[in-house]
Each structure stands twice: as structure tokens, then as C-alpha cells.
N, C-alpha and C positions, 0 to 999 in steps of 0.2 A: 465469409464462409462460402457463399455461392461462387465467388471468384476462384477460390481454391478448387472447388468441385469442377468448374468449367475447365480449368487448366488440366486437371486429372483426366477428364473426358477427352479433351483435345490430344493430350499426349498418348493415351492408350489407343485411341481410334487411329491416330497416325501410325503408331507402331503396328497395329493389326493390319492396316492397309499395306504396309511394307511386307509383313509376314505372309499375307495371302497371295502375294506374287513371287515369293521366294521359292526357287526351284526345289530346295531341300525340303521345305514344308510341303510343297505340292506332291512330292514323291512319297511322303509319309501320310498315308490315307487317314489314319487316326488323328494325327496332329492337324492335318488340313481341315478335317471335319470340326475339330474343337475350335480352331481359329475362325472358321466360317461361322459357326454358331455364335461365338462371342462378337464377331464383327456385325452380324445381323442384329443381335440384341442391343448393340451400342449405337446403331445407325440413327435411331430416333433421337436419342440423347445428344448425339453429335450435331444433328440438324438444329436442335433447340439451342445448343451452345453457340452455334454460329449465328443464329438469330439474336441471341443475347448480346453477342459482341457488337452486332450492327446497331441494336437499340442503344447500347452503351455509347457507341461512337456518336450517334445522333444526339443523345442527351448532352454529351460533353461538348459537342460542337455548338449546340444551341446555347448552353451556359456561357461559353466563351464569347459568342457574338452578343449576348444580352448584356455583357459587361460594358460593351461599347454604346449601348443605348437600347431603350425599350422598343419591342416590336411584337405586336399581337400574334402574328403568325409563328414567330420563333417561340413565344411563350406557350402557344398551343402545342408546338412540336415537342417542347421540353416536357409538358404535362403528359402527353400521350406516350412519349418514349419512356418516362419514368414509370408510368402505369404498366406498360408492357414489360418492363424489366421485372417488376414485381410478379406479374403473371408467369413470366418465363422461369423465374427462380423456382416457383412452386412446381411448374411442369417438369423442370429438370430434376428436381428432387424426387418426384414421383416416378420419372422414367428410370431412375437409378435404384429404385427399390429392388432388392435381391429377388429374382424370379423363383418360382417353385421349380425345384430340380426335375420334376416330372413333366413340366409343361410341354416338352418336345415329343413326349411319348405318344404312341397309338393308345387307344382306349378300348376296353370291353364294357359294353353297356348292358345292364340287366333290367328289364321292365316287367313288373308283375302287378296284376290287378289287386287292389287292397280292399277297402270297405265299399260295399255296394253291389255285391253279387255279380250277376251276369253283366250288368252295365259297367262295372269296374273292369271286367275283362275286355269289353269293347273299347273302353277309354284307354287301356294299355295299348291296344292296337293303333288307336289314333295317335298316341304319343310316339310309337314306333315309326309311323309314317312321317310325323312332323320332324323327328330327329334325322331320319334318313334323307329327307328333303333338304334339311338344313346342312347336313354334311356334304351333299352334292353341290349345294350353292357355294359352300366354302372351298370346294375343290378337293374334298376328301373322298376316299372310296369306302364303301361299306361291305361287310361280309356277314351274312346270316350264320349264326352258329347253332342256335336251337330256337326255332320260331314256331309258335302255335299254342292253342289252349290257354290264351290269356297270359302267356309268358313269352318274353322276347329277349333272347341273348344274342348280341351281335357285336362285331368289331368295327371300329372306325379308324381308318389308317390315313396317315399323312402327318407331315411335320407340324407340330403345334396342336394336334387334335385334343390333347388333354387340357391345354390352356383355354380351349373354347368350351369343351363339354363338361369340365369338372363342376361347373356351376349348376348343372342340371340334376345333380344327385339330391334326392329328397322325395317328399310326398307332393305329388301334383293333384290338386283337387279340381273337379269339374262340377259345375252346376248347370243342368240342362234337363229338358224333357226327353226321356228315353224313347226310342222308336216303339218300344213295346208298351208304353204308357197310354192307355186309352182315355184317361181322365184329364190329360194335359198338365199333370202335376210335375213340378220341378224336383228332380232328385239330385242329391249330392253324393258323388262317388269319388274314389281316389285310386291312384296307381302309384306304386313306389318305384323309384329309379335309383340304381346304383351305378356309378361311373368309376371304373377301376383302371388305373394306368396299366397298360399291358407290360408285364415283367419279362425281361430277358433271362436267359439261363444264369447270367452273371449277377442278376438282382436277387434271385431266390435260389438257394441250393435245396433241392429235394432229394432226400435219400430214397432210392428205389425200395429199400426194405421197409420204409414207412408207409408204403402204398398198398392198399387192398384193391385189386382190380377184378370186377365182376362183369361177365358178359351174359347177355340174355337176348331174347328175340324182340325185335322192334314191334311196336304197336302203332295203331293209327294209320293215317294216309301214307301211301308209299308205293313203290313198284312191286314187281312180282316176288321179289326176295323177302318182302315183309312177312314176318311170322314163319319164315322157313329157314332162316340162318341166324346164328347168334351174332348179329352185327352191332347191337346196342352195347354201350359200355358205361359202367359206373365206376369212377375212381374215388376212393376214400383215403384221405390223408389221416392216418390213424392217430398221430399225436394231437392234432387239432380237432378232429372230427369233421372237418370240411369235406363235403362230398359233392361231386359233379357228375351228372348223367348226360349222355349224348346219344341220340338215335337218328338224327336227321339224314346221315349218310348211309349208303348201302354197305360201305366198306367198314369193317371193324377197325382197321388201321386209321382211317380218316376220323372216325368218331373218337378214337383214343387220342389222336393228336389234338383235336378241338377241345376235348375234356381237359387235357393237360394245360392248354393255354389258359382256359378259364380258371382252373385250379391254381396255377402259378400266379395269376392276377389277383385272385382272392387272398392268397397267402401273403402276397406283397402288400396289398392294402391293409391286411391285418397287422403286419409288421410295422407299417407306417403309423397306423393308429396307436400301436403300443408305444412307439417312439414319441409321438406327439402328446400322448397322455402322460408320459413321464416328464416331458418338458413343461407342459401346461397342466393344471390339476385335472381338467376334464375335457373330453372331446365328445360332442354329440355324434351319435350314429347318423350316417347319411340317410338311412332309410327310415328308421324309427319303426313304429308298429303298423303304419298304414292307416291309422285312425283318422277320421275326418278332421279332428282338431289339430292334427299335425300337418302343416303344409308349408311349402316354400313358395308356391304359386297357385293362384286360383284363376280358372278359366270360366267366365260367366257368359253363357250363350245368349241369355235373354238381353243383356246389355251390351253384347259383343265386346266385352271387356276382359283384359288379362292384367292381373296385379301380382307383382313379385313382392312378397311380404318382407323379405330381408332388406330391401333397399327402398321400399315404399314407392316403387315405380309402376305406373299404370299406363296401359296403352288401350286404344279403342279400335284396334284393327285385328280382331280375333281371327277372321278368315285368312288374312295374310300370314299371321303367326302360325296357324295350323298348317300352312303351306311351307313352313320352314323359314320365315323371315324373323329370325330371333336376334339379329345383329344389335338392335338397340338395347335389348336386355343384357346381352353378353358384354357390350362395351361399358354399360353402367356398372355391371358386377365386377368387371376387371378394374375399373377406376376405384370402386369401393375397396377391392382387395389391396390395391396399391396404397390407398390412403391409410388403411388399417396397418399395413406393413410399415409405412412411414411413421405412424404414431408409436408402434411397438419399438422401432429402431431409436426413437427419441427418448424412450423411457429407460 
């Protein structure tokens, strides 16, 4: 079976290599982008397939020479080559698991304080800082959309942003002594995180007649125009009841454009959830209620420990993680996603 899969990978990767240099494909921007995406997706599998070929050649050569007489070094080469072939077979199958079609998209992230009052709002701000630092480290750009008062909505842009940040959706729990705590008692607070693939116009069709658009005067910190012009915008999608309000910008047009981006992403996520619920009997909500008992990850300041409860992965470098060093968690969660996909494909 693995031999057949390797042959398929080699054949398709070779074909994509030819297509990516074909002038006709290069001149067709859409086709060139599609070929480029598939080529990049197959690169890792092609490298593993090449290594599998080399390990197979080593094993075959060792077997042939051992027929002429026993040799401890050849016996060891055969053992290690066969073991590596087994490992590579598993790695190749994982590399070929069908990716999430949204993985290449930009994302919109919404963070909000959950249980814990004022401390929950502060924790939401810490998560915002952690995610923006992580995005910068991964080479993505960030764009604040609606930031402040314990709620943070922002965009993360870059190829593959969703493939990295989709695992951060859920309830993040923190255990620490708040700055306002005079008795030194540890409090448990939460913040909820929603990670939405940013939808394009082609992903979600919104009928303008289904929108109720209200404008009002901005409140809170801002420039001289605050409270003097109707620059804040609230857009309500009447069929679904989904509403988005924006007031960060002084321009009503800019606030409206930002609100539409968030609305489109929320409706896209809603449509995806409905599709997945129809295919699988149930789908847990990303965010839940924000209750302390609902969590995907716990950050314990006293023990400098971070635990991801979905994959039972624990790290003891809390400070580095809060500075955006989340790569180990992302890699482990991506591996877990691939393994589950492989299991589902086998059933």
C-alpha cells in the first residue's frame, strides 16, 4: 500500500514541478496560484517519499549482501533501514491527510473576558498580546479591528494563518494572584477565544436587503471627533440575528468596512458549523460559556506551567509562551489533527 502511495506522490509532484514552470500556467494567475499551493502542500510528502526510496535501497542492498555471508554491520544496517521504512510509512500517510480547506486563509480572532470579573478582562489583554507576538514571530501581520474594555477583535494575515491559529479557539484558563489581590490568594479566571477564517465575498453571499445598519456617536477614548459625529456603526444580519459593532475608526466608512469583514467571517463560521453538524452528529462550540470548568488550556503562574488539555501536553516555560513561543503546542496539535484525520479516513 505504501509503495503505491509513494508512486502517486512522486508522479503528482513531478507533474506539478512541470506545471509550475509552464508559461501557459504562469500566465493564468488563478491556475498558477492553485498549482503553487498544491506544490507547497506536497513538498514535505515528496521529501519523505524520496527518503523512503533511499531507505528501501539500503535495506535491499544489505539483504543481498547478507545472502553471501553474515556481517554484523550489514545486519545493523538492515535493522535500522527497516525500522526507518516503518517510521517513514507512517509519516507519509500523515503528510497526505487531506488538509482543512480553510488552512490558507487569514483569520479574525475575537477574545473576551469570561469568568473572573476584572481579572478576566486583564487576562484577555494578556492573550491578545501573546497572540500578536506569536503572529509576528511566524511572519504574519496583525490588524486591530476593535480593541479595548476586555474585548479584542483583530485580524491575522498571511498564508496559512488559519492552519496555525485555529487551535487557539476555546476557553483559556489562568490561575494566578491578581495585582489587586492584597491577601496573595490565587484566583482562577478565563477568557474565551474565537478564531474565524476570514471569508471572501465568494465564500459568503450577503444580501444587502438582509442588513440593518445603524450609525451612532462613538464613545470612550478617541480624537476630537469622538461624540461629535455619527462614526460608529452597528450592522445586524436580520436572518441570523448576528450583529457587529465597530467604533475604533473616526471614519464611518472604515468602521463599516471592518464590521462587514467580521460579520462575513462570523456567518462563514456559522455555515461551516452547520455543514459539520450535518456530517457529524454534534460539534462543540469553540467558545462555550466561558465557565471555569470549560477549558482547552490552563496557564498556572505559580508553577510556571501551561497545559493543553486536548492533547495532554504540558510545558514549564510560561514566560516564553506568554511572549508568543507557542510553536511546540501548535506542532503537537497539528500532529494530533493529522492522526485523527488518518483514523477517520481508515474507518
